[in-house]
N, C-alpha and C positions, 0 to 999 in steps of 0.2 A: 627557680633553674630546669627546664625541661632534661629529661635525661637522655645519655648520649644514645644515639640509633646507631644499631650495628650496621655493615654496609650494605648487608642484603634488605634490612628493611628501606637504607636508601632509596634503595633498586627500586623495590617494591613501589615506594612512592614516586616515582615517575615512570614505571613501565608497568604496562597491563599488557601481557601477551595473547595472541586469539588462539582460539579451542585447536586452530590448527598445529601454529607452532608448539604450544605444549605438549600435544602429542610428538612429532618433531622431535622435540627435545628427550621425552623419553624414550623414542624407539633409538637415537642415536647411541641410547647408555644401551641397552639392546643388541644395538649392529657390534658397538664396542665390545661387549662380555663377550660376542661369538669368536670374535677376532681374536680376541687374545685366549682363547683356549683352542682354534685353530694354530697360530703361531706358537702358544707354547708346545702344541704338541712339534710343531716343527723343529722346536730347539731339540727335545729330545728325540727327533727323528733323524736327527740329522750327525747325531754325535757332536752337540757345540754345549751340551749343561753345565759342564765346566768350561764355558769358552771364557767366561771369566770367571776367576778360581776363586776371586771373595766376593764380601759384600757390605756395605752400599756401594764401594768404588769396584771398580772392573779388576785390579791388578793391585797391590801395597802401595803402592808410586800413583798409581792414575787412576782417576775417576772413570774415563773414557777407555775404551778399545785401543789396544797398540797396535801397531805394523808385527810384532811378532806374533802375536796373538791369530793374527793369520783369518781364515773367511769365521771359522768355529764363535771366536772372538766377537766378530761383527754381527753373527745370528743373534747370540745372548745378548749382547749387548743391545742389538735392533727392539726385541722383547723388551727390554726391559724399558728404550724410550716408547714403545706403546702406551705403557703403563700413564705417562703423563699424557696420551692422546686420551687413553680410558676415562683418565681423573678429568679434562676437561670437558667430557661429552656428558661424564655422572653432577659436573659442577653445573651445566650446564642446565642440565633436568630440574636441578635443587632451585636452581635464581629463578625459573620458570613456572615452578609449581610455588616456591614462594611470593611470587609477584602478581599469582592467578586471585581473581577480585570474584564474590569473596574469597577471604582466605582460605586455604583447603590446609589445615594442620597436618591431618593424617597423610596429606600425597606428600607434606614435605617431611617428612618424619621418614617416608619410604626410602625417598632421596639421598636423605643422609646415612640410612640404613647401607644403600650401596656404599657409600664414600666411607665408612669406618671398613665395613667387608676389603675393599680395595687396600685399604691401609694396613690391616691383617693381616693379609694373601699377600701383599708386598713384603712384611717382614717374612712370612714361613716362607714365601721363597728365598730369601735371605738366607734362612735357618737353611734349606733343601741345600743351598750351593757349601754352605759352613759344614753341613753334615756327610758329603761328598758324593750326593742323588742319593740319599737312604731312600727306599722305594715307600716307605711307610711315608714318609712326609712326601714324597715327590705323591703320593696317591690324596692326603690332606691338603695338596696345592691345588689340584684339580677339581676336588670335593668341594672345596671354597670358591671355586672360581663358578662351579655350576651355583651354588650358594648364591653368588653376586648377581648371575644370571636368571635364576629363579625369583629374586626380587624387583628387579630390570623388568623381567614381563610384566608383574604384577602391578609394577609401576603404572607402563605404558597403559595395561588392562583400563589402570583404574582416569587416569587423564579421562576417557570414554565415559564415568559414570558419574555419580551424584554423591554426596556423602551420606546418604541415608543407609538403615540398616540393611543388610543383605536378602532379598524374598527370593523364596526359591521359583525355581521355574520348571521342572519337574519334579515326579513323586519320589519320596525318600532316598527309595530304593533304590533309585538311578543315581540319585547322589551318591549314594554310599559304594555304586558301582564305578561311580568318577574317581571317587577318593583311594578306594583299593587301587584305581591301575595308578594313579600319581605315586601311592606306596610299593610299590611291585617294579613302575618303573625306575622309582632313586635305590632301590636293590639293584636292579638290573646295571645303573651306573655305577654304583659302588663294586659289587662283582668284576667289573670290566677294569675298576683299577687293579684288582688281585690275577689279572691276565697282563696286565701291561707290566704288573712289578714281578713276576714270574717271566715274561719274555726275555726274546735277546734284543728287545731297542731297550737298551740300560740308559741310554741320554748321554754317553761320553765314552771315548776308546779305552778306556782306564778299565780296571777291575773291579767294578761296580756293585755292590752285592745285591743281592734278587731275592724275593722273600721268599719263604722256603716250604714251597707245596711246588708239583709238577704242573709245569704251563699248561698242555693237553688234557689235565683234568679240570684245572681252573677253566680256561676256555668250553669244556661239556657244560660245566654247570652255568657258565653265562651263557651260555646258548640255549639253553633248560628254562633260564626265567626269562630269554626272548620271547620263545612260546609261550610261554604265560603272560606276557605283557601282551603278546598276538591276539590270543585268547579271548580276555575281557575286551580287550580294545574293537574285537570283532561281534562280541557278544552285546557293547555297549550301541553299536552303529545300528545293532538289530533291534535290540531294545528301543532305541530312538526312533524308529523306523514304526514299530508296533506301537509306542505311543503316541506317535502323531508330535514328534517335541519341534519347536522352531527351527526353522531351516535352518537358521546360524548355528544353531549346536549342532546338526546332524555336517553341517558343512566341516566343524572343526572335527566331529569324529572320522569323518572320511580325511581330513589331511591327517589325521594320525596316523589312519592304516597305509596310507601312502606310503607316507614318511617310512613306516616299521618293514613294510616289504621292500622298499630301498634299501635299508639299513639292513637289515637281515640279509637280501641280497650280498651285498657290500662283504659282513661278516663271514660269512660260508664260503666266499671266493677269497678273501685274504687268510685266512684259516687252509685253503689247498692249494694254496700258492706259495705258502711259504712265510706268509707273512710278509709283503713287502711296503715299502715307506710308504708308498703313495694311496695304498688301498687302506692303509694305517690311520694317513692325515682324514682320509674321505669318511673314515667311521669316525673317526673325532669331530668330524663337520656335522656328519648323521645325527650322531647324540647328543650334540648341541641342539639339532633343529627337532626331535625327537621329544628331547623336553619342552620345549616350546608350545611343540602342538599337545604335549601333554597338560601341562598347566594352563594353557588357552584353555582347554576341552574344560577343565575343573572348574575355572573362573566364569564359563559360559551357564555353569548350572545354576548359576543364581544374579539376580540382577541390583543394581542399585541406580533408580530412575536421577535421570539429571531435576532439579528444583526446579519449577517452573520459572522461568523470567518475570519479573516483577511491573505490572501493568499499572500505570501510574491511572487513579480513580480520573473518574468526567467529571469536568468541571464543573461546579452543581452553579443554580442561580445566584448571582452576588446579592447583597443586601447592604444596601447604602442606607446611612441614616439621617433623615430630615433635617 
């Protein structure tokens, strides 16, 4: 008796995605991860964080937003619906990875890692609503969204690589500088949650608690860490030029510098203009784009060459028996 196959195995038997299809599937998860960060910020910036006052329902009596909840309910419920679109994108990436021939178990595991992060962050979002937008759970919700973005970018990058152990493309000190940029950039994002958690955009018009420190001091610390990231990124760009690194690595470093310059400009502009909602939203988008650039730069410092396609052996002279 043959073992029962899973639906994914049955799909994999009947479909083999082209390399371009696989990359597009992985990229769709990256795009949706960025979108869910931006729309989550829009929920907070419009004061709609408690537009649906419970979870998983929108109200105690309704799964959906009701007319009585007005625009805030529609915004919050719309963001919840986007989670299903995100899940569909992640599901497509999982199916495409599982159906690739030969089978790539590591790529499939990355897809499933995205799925479980989506599930856990949805639960964390529900806890955030139950806690009345407690700033610590809001910060955790945002950090988990960035964790999803990290795995999505890695998955997207890995679709263009093979499955051999990674090989360095630059000297070890340069790779260490790349990981230093990753570490400090991660700290920068975490410190940013301290700015928003103590700032005026609490996410709802009600009396939402804030983090127990001065917003301006948190903003100054965040700005100082941003300058450290900029200094490291500039050092990376210069080192790669001196080391005559491959063009694609130098391009990744240049992209990171451009994103950091734009992000820093938006950050200072919002600070000196009273933190208007539109600039805060742009800063959140810039944060996601910065993190993508950081991860792509780190990943470009090593390579996993694609396995050469199997070439049939030439047919030898046939032997016949007389």
